[in-house]
N, CA, C and O atoms as a DFTB+ gen file, in Angstrom:
304 C
 N C O
     1  1     -19.244      23.506      14.980
     2  2     -19.582      22.308      15.755
     3  2     -19.143      21.056      14.956
     4  3     -19.540      20.877      13.805
     5  1     -18.337      20.218      15.575
     6  2     -17.878      18.983      14.935
     7  2     -18.704      17.827      15.484
     8  3     -18.685      17.540      16.681
     9  1     -19.423      17.177      14.591
    10  2     -20.243      16.035      15.013
    11  2     -19.414      14.761      14.947
    12  3     -18.323      14.743      14.376
    13  1     -19.942      13.705      15.534
    14  2     -19.277      12.394      15.473
    15  2     -19.122      11.927      14.025
    16  3     -18.109      11.331      13.659
    17  1     -20.138      12.205      13.213
    18  2     -20.108      11.793      11.799
    19  2     -18.961      12.501      11.074
    20  3     -18.244      11.874      10.295
    21  1     -18.783      13.805      11.326
    22  2     -17.695      14.564      10.697
    23  2     -16.336      13.952      11.055
    24  3     -15.484      13.761      10.187
    25  1     -16.149      13.652      12.323
    26  2     -14.889      13.044      12.783
    27  2     -14.642      11.727      12.063
    28  3     -13.547      11.475      11.561
    29  1     -15.677      10.890      12.020
    30  2     -15.566       9.574      11.391
    31  2     -15.240       9.716       9.897
    32  3     -14.385       9.001       9.375
    33  1     -15.920      10.635       9.220
    34  2     -15.702      10.836       7.780
    35  2     -14.282      11.293       7.500
    36  3     -13.647      10.779       6.580
    37  1     -13.764      12.245       8.267
    38  2     -12.415      12.749       8.025
    39  2     -11.383      11.657       8.295
    40  3     -10.382      11.558       7.585
    41  1     -11.622      10.844       9.310
    42  2     -10.716       9.722       9.614
    43  2     -10.749       8.699       8.490
    44  3      -9.711       8.171       8.094
    45  1     -11.939       8.421       7.979
    46  2     -12.093       7.462       6.873
    47  2     -11.403       7.987       5.622
    48  3     -10.762       7.226       4.897
    49  1     -11.533       9.289       5.367
    50  2     -10.880       9.904       4.204
    51  2      -9.362       9.771       4.306
    52  3      -8.703       9.408       3.331
    53  1      -8.812      10.060       5.469
    54  2      -7.361       9.945       5.671
    55  2      -6.894       8.522       5.405
    56  3      -5.884       8.303       4.737
    57  1      -7.637       7.561       5.934
    58  2      -7.295       6.145       5.749
    59  2      -7.346       5.772       4.268
    60  3      -6.456       5.084       3.768
    61  1      -8.385       6.227       3.568
    62  2      -8.550       5.923       2.142
    63  2      -7.385       6.505       1.343
    64  3      -6.845       5.834       0.463
    65  1      -6.993       7.744       1.640
    66  2      -5.859       8.377       0.955
    67  2      -4.600       7.548       1.137
    68  3      -3.851       7.336       0.184
    69  1      -4.365       7.082       2.350
    70  2      -3.182       6.290       2.675
    71  2      -3.171       4.987       1.876
    72  3      -2.151       4.613       1.296
    73  1      -4.302       4.309       1.852
    74  2      -4.406       3.043       1.114
    75  2      -4.223       3.292      -0.379
    76  3      -3.541       2.528      -1.062
    77  1      -4.837       4.367      -0.885
    78  2      -4.704       4.700      -2.309
    79  2      -3.240       4.969      -2.672
    80  3      -2.756       4.492      -3.698
    81  1      -2.542       5.729      -1.833
    82  2      -1.124       6.024      -2.095
    83  2      -0.308       4.735      -2.115
    84  3       0.567       4.573      -2.966
    85  1      -0.583       3.821      -1.192
    86  2       0.098       2.519      -1.172
    87  2      -0.156       1.761      -2.462
    88  3       0.767       1.185      -3.039
    89  1      -1.399       1.758      -2.918
    90  2      -1.750       1.029      -4.138
    91  2      -1.050       1.643      -5.350
    92  3      -0.536       0.916      -6.201
    93  1      -1.026       2.970      -5.435
    94  2      -0.348       3.662      -6.535
    95  2       1.139       3.319      -6.523
    96  3       1.727       3.033      -7.567
    97  1       1.738       3.350      -5.343
    98  2       3.160       3.023      -5.189
    99  2       3.439       1.584      -5.628
   100  3       4.394       1.333      -6.363
   101  1       2.619       0.654      -5.186
   102  2       2.788      -0.759      -5.541
   103  2       2.617      -0.964      -7.040
   104  3       3.364      -1.723      -7.658
   105  1       1.638      -0.290      -7.618
   106  2       1.381      -0.402      -9.053
   107  2       2.589       0.099      -9.841
   108  3       3.013      -0.534     -10.808
   109  1       3.134       1.231      -9.425
   110  2       4.333       1.796     -10.065
   111  2       5.503       0.835      -9.983
   112  3       6.211       0.627     -10.968
   113  1       5.710       0.244      -8.807
   114  2       6.807      -0.700      -8.610
   115  2       6.636      -1.933      -9.487
   116  3       7.613      -2.442     -10.037
   117  1       5.412      -2.413      -9.621
   118  2       5.175      -3.622     -10.420
   119  2       5.450      -3.352     -11.892
   120  3       5.938      -4.231     -12.603
   121  1       5.139      -2.134     -12.361
   122  2       5.427      -1.757     -13.756
   123  2       6.943      -1.725     -13.982
   124  3       7.439      -2.261     -14.972
   125  1       7.663      -1.102     -13.069
   126  2       9.124      -1.021     -13.173
   127  2       9.729      -2.430     -13.191
   128  3      10.602      -2.729     -14.007
   129  1       9.263      -3.279     -12.296
   130  2       9.761      -4.657     -12.220
   131  2       9.473      -5.393     -13.523
   132  3      10.319      -6.131     -14.028
   133  1       8.296      -5.191     -14.053
   134  2       7.880      -5.855     -15.295
   135  2       8.749      -5.386     -16.464
   136  3       9.221      -6.209     -17.248
   137  1       8.964      -4.074     -16.589
   138  2       9.763      -3.519     -17.682
   139  2      11.207      -4.001     -17.619
   140  3      11.800      -4.331     -18.646
   141  1      11.772      -4.041     -16.420
   142  2      13.157      -4.486     -16.282
   143  2      13.288      -5.958     -16.664
   144  3      14.301      -6.371     -17.228
   145  1      12.264      -6.745     -16.356
   146  2      12.291      -8.172     -16.694
   147  2      12.237      -8.365     -18.211
   148  3      12.893      -9.257     -18.750
   149  1      11.459      -7.535     -18.892
   150  2      11.345      -7.627     -20.351
   151  2      12.669      -7.213     -21.002
   152  3      13.137      -7.877     -21.926
   153  1      13.272      -6.125     -20.526
   154  2      14.472      -5.575     -21.164
   155  2      15.646      -6.547     -21.134
   156  3      16.373      -6.658     -22.121
   157  1      15.846      -7.251     -20.026
   158  2      16.948      -8.214     -19.938
   159  2      16.635      -9.231     -18.851
   160  3      17.032      -9.064     -17.698
   161  1      15.927     -10.275     -19.225
   162  2      15.408     -11.224     -18.244
   163  2      16.506     -11.868     -17.405
   164  3      16.353     -12.011     -16.192
   165  1      17.603     -12.256     -18.033
   166  2      18.667     -12.936     -17.299
   167  2      19.284     -12.021     -16.244
   168  3      19.395     -12.394     -15.076
   169  1      19.680     -10.828     -16.661
   170  2      20.378      -9.900     -15.772
   171  2      19.474      -9.379     -14.657
   172  3      19.933      -9.128     -13.543
   173  1      18.190      -9.221     -14.963
   174  2      17.284      -8.576     -14.012
   175  2      16.407      -9.550     -13.221
   176  3      15.560      -9.125     -12.435
   177  1      16.609     -10.854     -13.427
   178  2      15.758     -11.836     -12.752
   179  2      15.806     -11.656     -11.233
   180  3      14.769     -11.673     -10.570
   181  1      16.995     -11.487     -10.694
   182  2      17.149     -11.341      -9.243
   183  2      16.518     -10.035      -8.766
   184  3      15.833     -10.010      -7.744
   185  1      16.750      -8.954      -9.507
   186  2      16.209      -7.629      -9.172
   187  2      14.679      -7.671      -9.150
   188  3      14.045      -7.120      -8.251
   189  1      14.107      -8.322     -10.140
   190  2      12.647      -8.425     -10.238
   191  2      12.084      -9.207      -9.055
   192  3      11.064      -8.830      -8.477
   193  1      12.758     -10.300      -8.702
   194  2      12.316     -11.101      -7.557
   195  2      12.346     -10.250      -6.284
   196  3      11.425     -10.315      -5.469
   197  1      13.404      -9.456      -6.116
   198  2      13.516      -8.572      -4.950
   199  2      12.354      -7.578      -4.925
   200  3      11.774      -7.330      -3.868
   201  1      12.015      -7.014      -6.074
   202  2      10.883      -6.087      -6.172
   203  2       9.584      -6.785      -5.777
   204  3       8.773      -6.225      -5.039
   205  1       9.390      -7.999      -6.264
   206  2       8.163      -8.740      -5.956
   207  2       8.058      -9.024      -4.458
   208  3       6.978      -8.932      -3.875
   209  1       9.182      -9.369      -3.845
   210  2       9.185      -9.626      -2.403
   211  2       8.874      -8.344      -1.642
   212  3       8.160      -8.365      -0.639
   213  1       9.416      -7.224      -2.126
   214  2       9.154      -5.931      -1.480
   215  2       7.679      -5.561      -1.612
   216  3       7.072      -5.052      -0.670
   217  1       7.111      -5.819      -2.784
   218  2       5.684      -5.555      -3.006
   219  2       4.843      -6.401      -2.047
   220  3       3.895      -5.906      -1.438
   221  1       5.199      -7.680      -1.921
   222  2       4.460      -8.567      -1.005
   223  2       4.560      -8.066       0.434
   224  3       3.579      -8.094       1.177
   225  1       5.752      -7.607       0.822
   226  2       5.955      -7.085       2.178
   227  2       5.100      -5.837       2.401
   228  3       4.497      -5.676       3.462
   229  1       5.049      -4.958       1.404
   230  2       4.237      -3.740       1.505
   231  2       2.752      -4.083       1.583
   232  3       2.008      -3.471       2.350
   233  1       2.326      -5.056       0.792
   234  2       0.925      -5.488       0.849
   235  2       0.591      -6.033       2.228
   236  3      -0.472      -5.742       2.777
   237  1       1.500      -6.824       2.787
   238  2       1.269      -7.381       4.124
   239  2       1.172      -6.273       5.165
   240  3       0.320      -6.325       6.053
   241  1       2.048      -5.263       5.059
   242  2       2.009      -4.161       6.027
   243  2       0.715      -3.359       5.873
   244  3       0.161      -2.873       6.859
   245  1       0.241      -3.224       4.643
   246  2      -1.035      -2.522       4.393
   247  2      -2.187      -3.318       4.996
   248  3      -3.081      -2.744       5.617
   249  1      -2.170      -4.635       4.815
   250  2      -3.213      -5.494       5.386
   251  2      -3.185      -5.428       6.914
   252  3      -4.232      -5.428       7.562
   253  1      -1.991      -5.372       7.476
   254  2      -1.857      -5.270       8.933
   255  2      -2.483      -3.970       9.425
   256  3      -3.175      -3.957      10.443
   257  1      -2.240      -2.876       8.701
   258  2      -2.832      -1.584       9.071
   259  2      -4.352      -1.657       8.995
   260  3      -5.053      -1.103       9.842
   261  1      -4.850      -2.341       7.978
   262  2      -6.311      -2.512       7.834
   263  2      -6.884      -3.206       9.069
   264  3      -7.937      -2.818       9.574
   265  1      -6.191      -4.225       9.545
   266  2      -6.670      -4.982      10.702
   267  2      -6.594      -4.147      11.989
   268  3      -7.441      -4.278      12.874
   269  1      -5.580      -3.295      12.080
   270  2      -5.403      -2.463      13.279
   271  2      -6.385      -1.289      13.316
   272  3      -6.677      -0.745      14.382
   273  1      -6.883      -0.912      12.156
   274  2      -7.677       0.315      12.042
   275  2      -8.827       0.420      13.053
   276  3      -8.941       1.455      13.710
   277  1      -9.684      -0.600      13.212
   278  2     -10.807      -0.469      14.163
   279  2     -10.340      -0.152      15.582
   280  3     -11.022       0.573      16.308
   281  1      -9.198      -0.681      15.981
   282  2      -8.655      -0.423      17.319
   283  2      -8.272       1.052      17.435
   284  3      -8.586       1.706      18.429
   285  1      -7.596       1.565      16.416
   286  2      -7.166       2.974      16.413
   287  2      -8.396       3.891      16.436
   288  3      -8.443       4.864      17.188
   289  1      -9.382       3.565      15.605
   290  2     -10.589       4.392      15.502
   291  2     -11.334       4.432      16.835
   292  3     -11.856       5.476      17.227
   293  1     -11.381       3.310      17.521
   294  2     -12.111       3.211      18.790
   295  2     -11.465       4.113      19.855
   296  3     -12.158       4.741      20.655
   297  1     -10.120       4.161      19.846
   298  2      -9.400       4.974      20.835
   299  2      -9.568       6.467      20.584
   300  3      -9.533       7.264      21.521
   301  1      -9.750       6.849      19.316
   302  2      -9.816       8.272      18.950
   303  2     -11.020       8.969      19.577
   304  3     -11.218      10.165      19.368
C-alpha cells in the first residue's frame, strides 16, 4: 500500500538528489575555473569568465526548477 506520505517523500528525495548533483557539478566547475585562473591568469581570464557565466546560468536554471516544483508536485 502506497500512502500519500510515501509518494511525497520519494518525490522530495528525487528532487533533493537532483539539486545535490547540480551543486556538486557547480562546485567542481568553480574549482576548475579557480585553478585555471591561478595557473595562468592572462591566458585563462576569458575561459574563467565563460565558466562563471555558465555557473550563473546553471544556478538560474536550478532556481527556476525550484520555483516550478510546487506546480509539478500538485499535478502528480
